[in-house]
N, C-alpha and C positions, 0 to 999 in steps of 0.2 A: 426626299423624304428628309423631315424635319426632326434634330439632332433629339429629339426628345424621343421621336420612337429609335431611334439607333439606339439610344440608352435602356431604353427600356427592356431588351433581351439580355443584358447586362443586369441589371437590377433584380429582373428576375432569376437569372443562373446565384446572383448568391443568395436571394430570399429559399431557394431551392437545397443551394449549399446548406443553409442555419436553419433549413427547417428538420424540428425532429434531434437538433444535436443535444449531446452528452455537454458539451463544451464546446464556450468559440472565447480565441485567446488574440489579439491584437498585439503585435509585434513592431518595433523601429529594426528595419533592417541595414539601415545607413551604415558606410563602412565593413562590410562584409565584402571579401573575396568574390569571383566568380565560384572557383574552385569552392569556396567555406558553402557557400549559396549552394551548390550543387550538392554537395555531402548531406546539408542540414534537409534539402528536398526529398532526397535518397533514403534518409532515415526516417522523415516521419511519414513518405511513403510505407514504405515496410511496419511501421504502425496504424496502419489506416488511418492516417488521418489527411484531411483535405488542407493541401495550401496554398493559399492562392497571394497575391496581390492585385489589388483592387482600387481604384480611386474613390477617396474617402467621401466625394460628396457621392457616389453610388453606391458606396455601405450605409450613408444615412439614411437612405433613400428605403432603402433592403431594412433594415434593422425598424423604421418608424412601426408602433404599433405591437413592438414584439419584447421580449424579458432582454432583447441586446439593445434597446434602445436606451439605456444606461451606458451603452459605452461609446455613445456620441460626443461625448466631452473628449473622449482620447483619439478622436478621430483628427490630427495635425503633423504635417509633416508628413512621413512615407512610412504608411502603414500597410502591412500584411495582417492575412488570418490565416488561424490554423484551426479547423474544424473535425471536432470527433464526436462520431454517432453511436461509437461502441464505450470507448472508455472515457470516464468523464476526468481522469486525471492527467490521461497519455498526452494530451499536448502538450501543457504546463512543463513536466515531466520531462518529456524530448528536448523542449526547448530551452527548459534551466539547466539540464546538460550539457547541452550542445555552448550554450553561454557560456558555461566554464572554459573553452577550448576557444572562444570564441566572444571575446569582450564587445563587441561594438552591436553584437544581437542584443536589442532590450524587450524583454517584457513590458508593456505598459498596463494591461490588465487585462480582465477576460468574465465572462458569464460562464460561471459550473453550474448545471441543475437548476438555470433560472434565478442564481445569485449572486449580484455584483462582485468582483474581486480587483482590490487596484493592484498595482505591480507587489507590494509585499506580500501580499494574500496569494496571488500568484505560486508566488517563493514558498508560502508555505504547503497549497496543495504537489506543487511538484514534489516536495518532501513523502507524500502520501504514496504505499506501493501498488504495484498494478492490481486491478482485479486475480489474475494468478497468482501473485506473489502473497495474495493474501489467503489464499484458498490452499495450497503449498505449505504456508503455517499451520494452518487451520489442521487440513489432515494431518501434519507432522506433531502437530501436538497432541489428535485424538493418538495419533499411531501408538505414541512412544511409551504412553500406561500398557497398551494389549501387549508391545514386542514387550517389553520389560516382565510382564506376567508370562508370557510365554517362556522367554531366558531360566525363569527361576523355574517353571514347568518342565524345563529340559535339564536341565541341573538336578532335581528331584527324577528326574528318568533313570540321568545317568546313576546317580547314588544308590540304585535299587529299592527308589519307588518310597511311598510316605513312612511302609511301614521300617526303614531303614534307620528314617529320622526319628520316629517315635522311641525307638529305644534307648535311645543314649536321654529324652527325657525324662524317663522312666527313674534311670541310673543316680539322675542326679536327685531325686529327689528324697528327702531321709524317709526312712523306713518307718514302720507304725511302730516298731516294738524300741526305735530308738527315741524318737518324741517322748513319752512319757519320763525315760532317765533323765533328760536336757530338762523339763520341767520341774523335775522333782530337784533337781539341782540349783536352780534358781530360785526354791521356794525357801530351800536351806538356808537357816540364817549363817551366816561366814564363823568361821572358827576366830575369835580372837587370841589374840597370844596371849598366853601367860604372864603375869608380872612376876 
């Protein structure tokens, strides 16, 4: 078998992994211990992210003619690839979080929804919450006014309903008989003291 025939299945595997991917992130994993690498792979797997180490030439062949071709200049030195087909920010988020405990892990760059980002851009994307977090925040902001309204209605019911709340409001208003007397007092000229 020729070398090209041996490499073709690897290139096809990479192309299959990155096809329809929401995001693809390249990292330099040099300096990670075996234990750190194992922990990283476990965290990525739990997040539904494909993480593999391939030769740069194989990735370069697989990226040709796709949105990922912009990653070619980053394919220097040892490179691993993290791919997510579901959550566009997940690889950057998991890798950046792990890099805080293992500084040897370095994000090189990536492509998120067809747009290339360098290492700084990937660090910014890592700060974006997951889809589930954003949905829960949205749901919380929608539920908050409803919960407040329900709490007020419950307090009204405990006090005896709306009729109990209206009675004090009527007592505070000045009576109709007192209003003309107040107007007359304002209209009358003030008496000046006799000299």
